[in-house]
N, C-alpha and C positions, 0 to 999 in steps of 0.2 A: 274545340277549335280556337285559334287564336287569331286575331286579324288586327294587324296595325296598317292604319288607312292614312297615308300622307303624313306621318307623324315627325314633328320637328321639335328639337330641344337647343337651347341657347344657354350659355354661361357667359355673362358679363360682355354681351356682344357678339361673342364667339359661338358659331354654330357647330355642335358637337354630334347631332343627329340631324340630318338634311331631307325633309321630305320623304320619310322612308316607308315603303309599303310591303308587307310581308303576310302570308297566310301559313299558318303551321296546322296541320290536319290533326285530328284527334289520333292519338297513338303513336305518332311520329316521335324521333328523336332529332330536333333541329339544333345544329351547332351554328352558333355565331363565330366565325372564324376571321380574326384579323389582327393585327399589330397594336401595341398600345397606342391608345389615343384614337382609335378607329370608329369608337362610339358603341361597341358591342356591349360593355357592361351598363352604360346609360340606357341602351335600349332594354335591356334586360329588366333594370330596376323602374323602369316606367310601367311595364306589364304589372306590377304589384303595388304600384304608385309610391314606391319610395323616393321617386322623382317624378315631379309633374311634368307633363307635356306643355309644349307653347303653342303647338298647333297639331291637328289631327285627331283622330280618334283610335282607341284601342278597344277592343270587343273580345269577350271571353264567352264561349258558347252564344254568342249573338247579343250579349249584355254589354252595354257601354260601360266602362268599369268606373266611370266617373258618377254613376248613378248609385253605386254602392259607397258605404262608408269604407275608408282605408281599412279600419280593424277587420270588418266583417270579409272584405275583399281577401285579405292576407291569410285569414283563417281558413281559407278555401284553397290557398295556395301553399305548396312547399317550397321553402327556400335554402339552399345550402350554400356555403361561401367557402373561400380558401382557409380562413382562419377558424372555421367551425362555428365560432360563436357560442359555444357551451357555457353555461353558467357554471364558474369554477366551485362555488360552494354548495352546488347540488349533485347528487349523485347521478350516474347512468340512468337509473330508473326514472327520477324525477325530471332529468333533462327531457327524456324521450316523451314523459306524459304531460309535458307543459302544455300543448295545444288542445288535447282531448279535455284536460281539466279546465283550461279558459272555456271551451265548448260546452262545460258542465255534463260531460259524459258520466254515468254511472260508474262508480269505483271498479265494480266488477268488469265493465267492458274496458275500461284503461287498463286494467292488469292483463287481461286477455290479449289486448293489442299489442303493450309493450312486450310481453313474452314472446308474441307472434314475430315482432320485428327483430328481438334480440336472436330469435332462432334462425330468422332469414338471412341476417348479416353475419351468421356463425359466431355470435358472441354468448357462450354459455351462461344463462341467467344466473345459476349458481354462483359463477365466479365474477361476474360484472355488475350484477344489478346495485350493488353497494359501493361500487368503486366511484372515485371522483376523477374528473378529467386530468389532474395532473398525474394520477397514477396510470395513465394509459400511453401508449405509442402514440406516434402521429397518425399511423393508419387506422388504430382502433379509434381515436377521436373522430377522425373523418367518417368512419362506419357510423358512429353514434350520432353524429351531425346530419348525415344522410337518412338514418332511422327517425329521427326527430323531425325532419323535413316531410317525411311520409306517414308520420303518426295518426293524423286526424284522417288518413286515407283520402288525400287530394287528387283530383284527376289532373292537376298541372303541377309540375316540379321544375323550378327555376334554379340552376346551377351555375354559379361564377367562380370559374377556375378552381372547384373545389379539390383538386389534386395536386395544384402546382407546388405545393409546399413539402410534399413528401418525398422520398427517395424513389429511385425508378423501379426497384423491385415492388415497393408497397403500390407505386402508382400502378403498375401493372396489374396487382391483385385487385385493387379497387375499381380499376375499369372492368375488370372481368366480374365483379360483382355487380357492377350498375348494368352490365349487358343483361346478366342473369335476371336481376330484378326488373329491367323493362321488358324482357321476353315474357316473364312471369305475371307482369301486372298490367301490362298494356297501357301504361301512364304515357300521358303526353309530356316531354321533355324538353326545355330550352337549356341549352349547355354552352356556356361562353368557354373559349379557349384561343390561345395563340399557337397552339401545337397543332401542325397538320397531320401528324401521326395519330394522335389522340382523336382528332376530328374524324378521319377516315375508320378509326375502328369503332367509334360510338353511334356515328350518325347514321340516320336514314336518309337527312337533306342537310345540305351545308350551305349557309349563308356567308358568302366572303365579303367583308367590309373594309371599306377604306374612306377616310374622311368623311364619315358619317352616313355614307350611302352603302347600298348592297350593290357589289360590282356584279356578282352572279350568285344564283340561287340554283342548286342542282343536287341531284343524287351524288354520293362520292364518286362513283365509278364514271359518271357522265362529267364531274368536275376534272377528272384525271385525264379523261381520253379528249375531252372537248373544251379546254379552257377558253374563255370567251375573248381574252386579250393578253397582251404581254405581262400586264399586272398579275392576273391570275397566274399564268404560266410560271412566273418567277416566284409566287407567293407559295404554290404547291410543290415547287422545286422539281425541275427536269431531271436532275442528278438523281440517280436511284429510283426514277420513276417505275422502271420495271418491277422491282421489288414490291413497290406500292400497289402496282396493279395486281400482282400476286396476291397480296394481303386481302384484296376485295373479292377475289374470284374463289369459288368453292370447287372442291375436289369433284362433287358431284356433276358438276358442268362438263368435265373433262374424262369420265369414267369410260373405260372399255368393258361393258356390260358382257358377263359370261366368261371373260378370260380370266385367268388365274395368276397367282404369284405367292410367294413364301413370305412369311414373317407376320408381325402383328398387324391387323388390318387397320388402315386409317377412316375415322368416320367419314362419310359423305359430306358432311357440313363443315368438315375442316378446310382452312384456306389452302390455297396452291403455295403459299409460302412456307406453311407448315408441313406440307407433304414435301417442299424442297430441303427444309432443315432435317427432317427424318431420313430422307434419301441420303443426305451428306454424312449424316452421323452413322448410319448403317452401311455406307459405301455401296449403295445399290441404285439401279436406276429403274426400279420396277417394285411397286407395292400393292398388296391387296386391298380393297375398300368394302367396307361394311355400312350395312343401312343402320337406321335408328333402333332397331330390334337387335343389332350385333351380328347379323347374317351377312357373309361375304357374298357380294353381289357383283365384283368385278374387280378390276386392276386399273392403275394408273401408272404412265411411265414418265421419265425425266422429259421425253420429247413433248409429251402432253402438256407439260407446264408452259410451253412456249409456243404451242399451237394456236 
């Protein structure tokens, strides 16, 4: 658990984070969402003491972070940024192995962990272990950057707009990878972005920030359906809100159990927006639905998407 208790940060007399309080439960992916200058990146950097606080307390797992040395604290926290921060003259293997080696892990354990992470991020060790960052695509560099952040198996991962500099197709793939990693590991993640679509896709909770304060802290669906004020309403965007809502609801919520349909079944955990896309592509208003084991358990219709 991460607790920020009345935290304030000032630069040259200007308050950039203003009396901010926030609790992130273990296993959550909390997205700090806001425009440039809202204080979200500064808030993230205060958690691992890259930036000091001027007031307030930050606790991780109940421990005040100021009671730990910055080096010890940061070795417990994974950190991934937009530019990846990879060491250019080190191989992919050595980049990922950085923190475990600093922690003096046995080399056999380092080898096992780096191999595990390369597999996790679908980077074939035989092809990638000896490559250097300049030999990788932007998406591959980001994968290596996130793998390095996870190398020492930290309970907490901080991510500062890590996918902002890649193309939309690569960004979509990286978001999918992060979702898979989060579901598979249960890591607590704090993720900074200014992109509402990215926030809605990744977050279990979203903190909308403005002028150094949290305006609203809510689950993605609650944020869309119950914005607290006009600022949040404008930020999440009322235009296209129907499609955003479809992206958050699951097929399993609208299934007609026991009914049938023709075609390839949709997974019950697919979003309603995915169902709409498939219906449009196949020119149908009815699709079968399958459970996690692949067994058809019902159907969903076009009318169900807006019910």
